[in-house]
C-alpha positions in Angstrom: 0.0 0.0 0.0 1.3 3.5 -0.9 2.2 5.7 2.1 0.7 8.9 0.5 -2.9 8.5 1.7 -1.7 8.3 5.2 -1.0 12.1 5.3 -4.7 12.9 4.6 -5.6 11.2 7.9 -2.9 12.8 10.0 -3.8 15.8 12.2 -1.4 18.7 12.7 -0.9 17.8 16.4 0.2 14.2 15.7 2.5 15.1 12.8 5.6 15.7 15.0 5.3 12.4 16.9 4.7 10.7 13.6 8.0 12.1 12.2 9.8 11.0 15.4 8.7 7.4 14.9 9.8 7.6 11.3 13.3 8.8 12.3 13.6 5.7 14.5 12.6 3.5 11.5 15.4 4.9 9.3 16.4 8.1 7.6 15.6 6.9 4.0 12.0 6.1 5.1 11.7 9.6 6.7 13.0 11.3 3.5 10.5 9.4 1.4 7.5 10.5 3.5 8.7 14.1 3.7 9.0 14.5 0.0 5.6 12.9 -0.6 4.0 15.3 1.9 5.6 18.4 0.3 4.3 17.4 -3.1 0.8 16.9 -1.8 0.7 20.2 0.1 2.1 22.0 -2.9 -0.5 20.6 -5.3 -3.3 21.3 -2.8 -2.0 24.9 -2.4 -2.2 25.4 -6.2 -5.7 24.0 -6.4 -6.8 26.2 -3.4 -5.4 29.3 -5.1 -7.1 28.5 -8.4 -10.4 27.9 -6.5 -10.0 31.3 -4.7 -9.2 33.1 -7.9 -12.2 31.6 -9.7 -14.5 32.5 -6.8 -13.2 36.1 -6.9 -13.6 36.3 -10.7 -17.0 34.7 -10.4 -18.2 37.2 -7.9 -16.6 40.3 -9.3 -16.9 39.7 -13.1 -18.9 36.6 -14.2 -22.0 37.0 -12.1 -22.5 40.7 -12.8 -21.9 40.3 -16.5 -24.3 37.3 -16.5 -26.9 39.3 -14.6 -26.6 42.2 -17.2 -27.1 39.7 -20.1 -30.2 38.3 -18.4 -31.6 41.8 -17.8 -30.9 42.6 -21.5 -32.7 39.5 -22.6 -35.7 40.3 -20.3 -36.0 43.7 -22.0 -35.9 42.1 -25.4 -38.5 39.6 -24.3 -40.9 42.3 -23.3 -40.3 44.2 -26.6 -41.0 41.0 -28.6 -44.0 40.2 -26.5 -45.5 43.6 -26.9 -44.9 43.5 -30.7 -46.6 40.1 -31.0 -49.6 41.2 -28.9 -49.9 44.4 -31.0 -50.0 42.4 -34.2 -52.5 40.0 -32.6 -54.9 42.9 -31.8 -54.6 44.2 -35.3 -55.4 40.8 -36.9 -58.3 40.4 -34.4 -59.7 43.7 -35.5 -59.4 42.8 -39.2 -61.2 39.5 -38.6 -64.0 40.9 -36.4 -64.8 43.9 -38.5 -64.2 42.0 -41.8 -61.8 44.6 -43.2 -61.3 42.8 -46.5 -59.2 44.6 -49.1 -62.3 45.2 -51.3 -63.8 47.3 -48.4 -60.6 49.4 -47.9 -59.6 49.9 -51.6 -61.7 50.5 -54.7 -62.1 47.4 -56.7 -64.2 46.5 -59.8 -64.3 43.3 -61.7 -62.6 43.3 -65.1 -65.0 42.8 -68.1 -64.7 43.1 -71.9 -65.8 46.4 -73.1 -68.6 46.2 -75.7 -66.8 48.7 -78.0 -63.1 48.2 -77.1 -63.2 44.5 -76.4 -60.1 43.2 -74.8 -58.4 46.5 -75.3 -59.9 47.7 -72.0 -57.6 45.2 -70.3 -54.1 46.7 -69.4 -51.0 45.0 -70.8 -49.4 42.7 -68.2 -45.9 41.2 -68.2 -45.6 37.9 -66.4 -42.0 37.1 -65.4 -40.7 33.7 -64.4 -37.1 33.7 -63.3 -35.4 30.2 -63.5 -32.1 28.6 -62.7 -31.7 24.9 -63.4 -35.4 24.3 -62.7 -36.0 21.2 -64.8 -38.1 19.6 -62.1 -40.7 22.4 -61.9 -40.3 24.4 -65.2 -43.1 22.6 -67.0 -45.8 23.1 -64.3 -44.9 26.7 -63.6 -44.9 27.7 -67.3 -48.2 25.9 -67.8 -49.8 27.6 -64.8 -48.7 31.0 -66.1 -50.0 30.3 -69.6 -53.4 29.3 -68.2 -54.0 32.6 -66.5 -57.4 34.1 -67.4 -56.4 37.2 -69.3 -56.7 38.2 -73.0 -53.8 36.6 -74.8 -53.1 39.8 -76.7 -52.9 41.7 -73.4 -50.3 39.5 -71.7 -46.7 38.7 -72.3 -45.1 35.8 -70.5 -41.4 36.2 -70.1 -39.3 33.2 -69.0 -35.9 34.4 -67.7 -33.6 31.4 -67.8 -30.2 31.6 -66.1 -29.6 27.9 -66.2 -26.1 26.5 -66.4 -27.3 23.0 -67.0 -27.8 22.5 -70.8 -30.5 19.9 -70.3 -32.5 22.3 -68.1 -32.1 25.1 -70.6 -33.2 22.9 -73.5 -36.2 21.7 -71.6 -37.4 25.2 -70.7 -36.8 26.3 -74.3 -38.9 23.5 -75.7 -41.7 24.2 -73.2 -41.8 27.8 -74.2 -41.9 26.8 -77.9 -44.8 24.4 -77.2 -46.9 27.1 -75.6 -46.0 29.6 -78.3 -47.4 27.2 -81.0 -50.6 27.1 -79.0 -51.0 30.8 -79.4 -49.6 32.1 -76.1 -47.5 35.2 -76.2 -44.4 33.8 -74.5 -40.7 34.7 -74.8 -37.6 32.7 -73.8 -34.8 35.1 -72.6 -31.3 34.1 -71.6 -28.1 36.0 -70.8 -24.5 35.0 -70.9 -23.8 35.6 -67.1 -25.6 35.4 -63.7 -24.5 38.8 -62.5 -26.9 39.9 -59.7 -28.6 36.5 -59.6 -32.4 36.8 -59.6 -32.3 40.6 -59.3 -30.0 40.8 -62.3 -32.3 38.5 -64.3 -35.4 40.6 -63.5 -33.5 43.8 -64.3 -32.3 42.5 -67.6 -35.9 41.3 -68.4 -37.3 44.8 -67.9 -34.9 46.2 -70.5 -36.5 44.5 -73.5 -38.3 46.8 -75.9 -41.7 45.0 -75.7 -41.9 45.7 -71.9 -42.5 49.4 -72.6 -46.0 48.6 -73.7 -46.8 46.9 -70.3 -48.4 48.6 -67.3 -48.0 45.9 -64.7 -45.6 43.0 -64.0 -46.5 39.8 -62.2 -43.6 37.7 -60.8 -43.7 34.0 -60.1 -40.7 31.9 -59.0 -40.2 28.7 -60.8 -42.1 26.5 -58.3 -45.2 28.8 -58.1 -48.5 27.9 -59.8 -51.0 30.8 -59.8 -54.7 30.1 -60.2 -56.2 31.2 -63.5 -58.0 34.2 -61.8 -54.8 35.6 -60.2 -54.6 38.7 -62.5 -58.4 39.2 -62.4 -58.2 39.5 -58.6 -55.1 41.7 -58.3 -54.9 44.0 -61.3 -58.2 45.9 -60.6 -56.8 47.1 -57.3 -53.9 48.7 -59.2 -56.1 50.1 -61.9 -58.5 51.9 -59.5 -56.0 52.9 -56.8 -53.2 54.9 -58.4 -51.1 55.1 -55.2 -50.9 51.3 -55.0 -47.5 49.9 -56.2 -47.9 46.3 -55.2 -50.5 43.6 -54.6 -49.1 40.6 -52.8 -50.7 37.2 -52.7 -50.3 34.4 -50.0 -48.2 31.3 -50.4 -49.9 27.9 -50.2 -47.8 24.8 -50.0 -48.4 21.7 -52.1 -45.9 19.5 -50.1 -46.7 20.7 -46.5 -47.4 17.1 -45.5 -44.2 15.7 -47.1 -42.4 15.3 -43.8 -42.2 16.7 -40.3 -39.8 19.5 -41.4 -42.3 20.8 -44.0 -45.1 20.8 -41.5 -43.0 22.9 -39.1 -42.1 25.3 -41.9 -45.8 25.7 -42.8 -46.5 26.8 -39.2 -43.9 29.6 -39.4 -44.8 30.8 -42.8 -48.5 30.8 -42.1 -47.8 33.1 -39.2 -45.7 35.3 -41.4 -48.5 35.7 -44.0 -51.6 35.6 -41.7 -50.1 38.0 -39.1 -47.0 39.9 -40.2 -47.9 40.7 -43.8 -51.6 41.4 -42.9 -50.7 43.8 -40.1 -48.3 45.8 -42.4 -51.0 46.0 -45.1 -54.0 46.7 -42.8 -52.3 49.5 -40.9 -50.9 51.1 -44.2 -47.5 50.9 -42.6 -45.1 48.6 -44.5 -44.5 45.0 -45.4 -41.8 43.4 -47.5 -42.5 42.0 -51.0 -42.0 38.2 -50.9 -40.3 38.2 -54.2 -43.0 36.2 -55.9 -46.8 35.8 -56.2 -47.2 39.6 -56.5 -48.0 42.2 -59.1 -46.1 45.5 -59.4 -47.0 48.7 -61.1 -44.2 49.1 -63.6 -44.0 52.9 -63.2 -43.6 52.5 -59.4 -40.9 49.9 -59.9 -39.0 52.2 -62.3 -39.5 55.3 -60.2 -38.1 53.4 -57.1 -34.9 52.6 -59.0 -35.7 49.1 -60.4 -34.1 45.9 -59.2 -30.9 46.2 -57.1 -28.6 43.4 -56.2 -26.8 45.2 -53.3 -28.2 42.5 -50.9 -29.6 39.0 -51.3 -33.1 40.2 -50.6 -33.8 42.2 -53.7 -37.5 42.0 -53.2 -37.4 43.6 -49.7 -34.9 46.1 -51.0 -37.3 47.2 -53.8 -40.2 47.4 -51.3 -38.3 49.7 -49.0 -37.3 52.0 -51.8 -40.8 52.2 -53.1 -42.2 52.9 -49.7 -39.7 55.8 -49.3 -41.1 57.2 -52.6 -44.6 57.3 -51.0 -46.1 54.2 -52.7 -48.5 51.8 -50.8 -48.8 48.0 -50.8 -51.7 45.7 -50.5 -51.7 42.1 -49.2 -54.6 39.8 -49.9 -54.7 36.9 -47.4 -57.2 34.7 -49.3 -55.3 35.0 -52.6 -53.4 31.8 -52.4 -50.7 30.7 -54.9 -49.4 27.2 -54.8 -45.7 26.7 -54.1 -43.2 24.2 -52.7 -41.5 24.1 -49.4 -37.9 22.9 -49.2 -37.9 19.3 -47.9 -34.1 18.9 -48.0 -32.5 20.2 -44.8 -29.5 21.7 -46.7 -31.9 23.5 -49.0 -33.7 24.9 -45.9 -30.4 26.0 -44.3 -29.4 27.9 -47.4 -32.8 29.5 -47.7 -32.9 30.6 -44.0 -29.4 31.9 -44.2 -30.4 34.2 -47.1 -33.7 35.2 -45.5 -31.9 36.2 -42.2 -28.6 37.6 -43.5 -30.3 39.6 -46.3 -32.7 41.7 -44.2 -30.0 42.4 -41.6 -27.6 43.6 -44.3 -30.4 45.7 -45.9 -31.1 47.3 -42.5 -27.5 48.2 -42.2 -27.5 49.9 -45.7 -31.0 51.5 -45.7 -31.5 52.7 -42.1 -30.0 56.0 -42.8 -32.1 56.5 -46.0 -35.3 55.6 -44.0 -34.5 58.2 -41.3 -33.7 60.9 -43.9 -36.7 60.3 -46.1 -39.1 63.2 -46.6 -41.9 61.3 -48.2 -42.6 59.0 -45.3 -44.4 60.0 -42.0 -42.6 59.6 -38.7 -45.0 56.8 -37.7 -44.2 54.8 -40.8 -40.4 55.4 -40.3 -40.7 54.1 -36.7 -42.7 51.1 -37.9 -40.1 50.2 -40.5 -37.1 50.7 -38.3 -38.4 49.4 -35.0 -41.2 46.9 -35.7 -40.3 45.5 -39.1 -36.5 45.4 -39.0 -35.3 45.7 -35.4 -37.8 43.6 -33.5 -38.7 41.0 -36.2 -35.5 40.7 -38.1 -32.9 41.2 -35.4 -34.3 40.9 -31.8 -36.4 37.8 -32.5 -33.4 35.9 -33.9 -30.9 36.9 -31.3 -33.2 36.4 -28.4 -34.2 32.9 -29.5 -30.6 31.7 -29.6 -28.8 33.8 -27.0 -31.5 33.6 -24.3 -33.2 30.2 -24.7 -30.2 28.2 -26.0 -27.2 29.9 -24.2 -28.1 32.1 -21.2 -31.2 30.3 -19.7 -29.4 26.9 -19.8 -26.4 28.5 -18.0 -28.5 29.6 -15.1 -28.4 26.1 -13.7 -24.7 26.8 -12.9 -25.2 30.2 -11.4 -27.7 30.1 -8.5 -27.1 33.8 -7.9 -28.9 34.6 -11.2 -32.6 34.0 -11.5 -34.8 34.3 -14.5 -38.5 35.3 -13.8 -41.1 32.7 -14.8 -42.8 35.2 -17.0 -39.7 35.4 -19.2 -38.7 31.8 -19.1 -42.2 30.3 -19.6 -45.3 32.5 -19.7 -44.2 34.9 -22.5 -42.7 32.4 -24.8 -45.7 30.1 -24.3 -48.2 32.8 -25.1 -46.2 33.8 -28.2 -46.0 30.1 -29.3 -49.8 29.6 -28.9 -50.5 32.7 -30.8 -48.3 31.5 -33.7 -50.1 28.1 -33.7 -53.5 29.7 -34.1 -52.6 30.5 -37.7 -52.3 26.8 -38.5 -54.5 24.9 -36.0 -54.2 21.6 -37.9 -50.6 21.4 -36.7 -51.1 22.5 -33.1 -50.2 19.0 -31.9 -46.7 19.5 -33.3 -46.2 22.7 -31.2 -43.5 21.2 -29.0 -41.6 19.9 -32.0 -41.9 23.3 -33.6 -40.4 25.1 -30.6 -37.5 22.7 -30.4 -36.8 22.9 -34.2 -37.0 26.7 -34.3 -34.6 26.9 -31.3 -32.2 24.5 -33.1 -32.4 26.6 -36.3 -31.8 29.8 -34.3 -28.0 29.2 -34.3 -27.9 29.3 -38.0 -30.1 32.5 -38.0 -28.0 34.2 -35.3 -24.8 33.5 -37.3 -26.4 34.8 -40.5 -27.7 37.8 -38.7 -24.2 38.7 -37.5 -22.8 38.3 -41.0 -25.5 40.6 -42.4 -25.0 43.3 -39.8 -21.2 43.2 -40.0 -21.3 42.6 -43.8 -18.8 39.8 -43.6 -18.4 36.1 -44.5 -21.1 34.7 -46.7 -23.2 37.9 -46.7 -23.6 37.8 -50.5 -24.0 34.1 -50.8 -27.0 33.1 -53.1 -27.9 29.4 -53.3 -31.1 28.6 -55.3 -33.5 26.7 -53.1 -33.7 23.1 -54.4 -37.2 22.3 -55.9 -38.4 18.8 -56.6 -41.7 19.3 -58.4 -43.0 15.9 -59.5 -40.1 14.3 -57.7 -42.1 14.8 -54.5 -44.2 11.9 -55.6 -41.3 9.6 -56.2 -38.0 8.8 -54.5 -35.8 11.8 -53.7 -32.3 10.3 -53.5 -30.6 9.7 -56.9 -28.5 6.5 -56.9 -25.5 8.3 -58.4 -25.4 10.9 -55.6 -24.2 9.3 -52.3 -24.8 11.2 -49.1 -21.4 12.2 -47.7 -20.6 12.8 -44.0 -19.8 16.4 -44.6 -23.1 17.1 -46.3 -25.0 15.9 -43.2 -23.0 17.0 -40.2 -23.1 20.5 -38.8 -20.4 20.9 -36.1 -21.7 24.1 -34.4 -25.1 22.5 -33.8 -23.5 19.5 -32.3 -21.4 21.7 -29.9 -24.5 23.5 -28.7 -26.2 20.2 -28.3 -23.3 19.0 -26.1 -23.5 22.2 -24.1 -27.2 21.8 -23.5 -26.7 18.2 -22.5 -24.0 19.2 -20.0 -26.3 21.8 -18.5 -29.1 19.3 -18.3 -27.0 16.7 -16.5 -25.6 19.4 -14.2 -29.2 20.4 -13.3 -30.1 16.8 -12.5 -27.0 16.3 -10.3 -27.5 19.6 -8.4 -31.2 19.0 -8.1 -32.1 22.7 -8.0 -35.0 22.9 -10.5 -36.7 21.0 -13.3 -35.1 23.0 -16.2 -33.3 19.8 -17.2 -36.5 18.6 -18.9 -36.3 21.4 -21.4 -32.5 21.2 -21.7 -32.4 17.5 -22.5 -35.1 17.6 -25.1 -33.5 20.7 -26.7 -30.1 19.1 -26.7 -31.6 16.1 -28.6 -33.1 18.6 -31.1 -29.7 20.1 -31.7 -28.1 16.7 -32.1 -30.8 15.7 -34.6 -30.2 18.9 -36.6 -26.4 18.6 -36.2 -26.4 15.1 -37.7 -28.8 16.1 -40.4 -31.5 13.6 -39.5 -34.3 16.0 -40.4 -36.3 16.5 -43.6 -35.7 14.5 -46.8 -32.4 14.4 -48.6 -31.9 15.8 -52.0 -28.6 17.1 -53.5 -28.4 20.9 -53.5 -27.9 22.9 -56.7 -24.5 23.9 -57.7 
């Protein structure tokens, strides 16, 4: 048996007598025990100093900083809660008093004039931007060609930036097929992808035949408008000269494809039912969704046309048009079929662009909004505070920093307490309010919370990139669309799934952090926060390993 543990059982009073007995046993034995004792006391002294230093740093620095961060998060929680409740009141008012667009704006049905015939219909340009969209090009072109509008008063413009020869040839043949059937359709290509979608739309507006058009309807490649789309939207623009945009709502043909698409449907339904409707109903501001909308061409041109300074060219145009004094209208019951990304990598690329782009636009346009002379002070405050600061910045940062970093850390800092209203009541009420927009998925509410929190890391990172204008701030990855492939298998045999395509290291690290906090909470036995922490850590691990959604290779 080693003699070292003996020293831990010796008292200070008996130590001298113990050394005396050792000296009688022999000098070599005494020296061995003395050296062992010195090494132990020295190591214990270092550990004691480290412990004391940590306690001092904890009391003087860590705890005060942590309390400040908690207080900051509490303030942001109140701001977000007030914003959500305000929007809820507006939506409730719209529903109770049936404030439909037809009651607020002048609208008259379009009919053939007895004398002029179809000439009474304005000329409309329909733009369909595409990039390697062979899965959906046929259905989108067909839907546009079937729109109920006089054929001689509508031009369909397919803007194809495809780099895949097979995709480009398929789109060209589809355009030629509809042209032979009497549809006024053009196939436009360019020799570069400068500006991506914004560049394609800008180039499309430069063709000479566009000058005869009064309005332009835009549909992304996976969107399928109903035949009456123009009949329901254009009359608003005709009879209300200050209206620049009429925006329709997205409806998803593959919402039931998998769990991930169901959860996306909940978030986007809230965006349209609440956020877009509030901006429209209060005559404040809402962002153009980039598709399923009709623009007044004169308003578009007056606002500077398409600009590729950010990856959200649609929101950029909406901001500039608003600063020119133009108004927008959102129609909630005007639904346009579209497709949700069911590949997780496609969703990540989309969410990066949707988060980074608005943050970068806020950085670039905040000064212009403040200096604008055509916009009232109230509308400026709405744009800067409600639309950008609360919804595009605070909401993303709060979700990750508070619920995934700071709140879990409170289990290790008993001096710091988070009120129940901030940790449970406020987020619960906000979540329930969001679920009202899609009641059929209310049983998935817990999964939605866990998934949104797991996605908040990606959004927080994209937000920082946008605000600081660094990293992948200008990255544009076309969202993968599957079209008819939704009905069949999704994974091509010649495209094996690699480890790098699935695994996301940062999500795994946050998952490990949450797991540690959950286990720490169980061991310390201080509260029941571990229930949330363990489930949330599982969600981060699921996302980190890519076990969510369907798999489909992303576009290059």
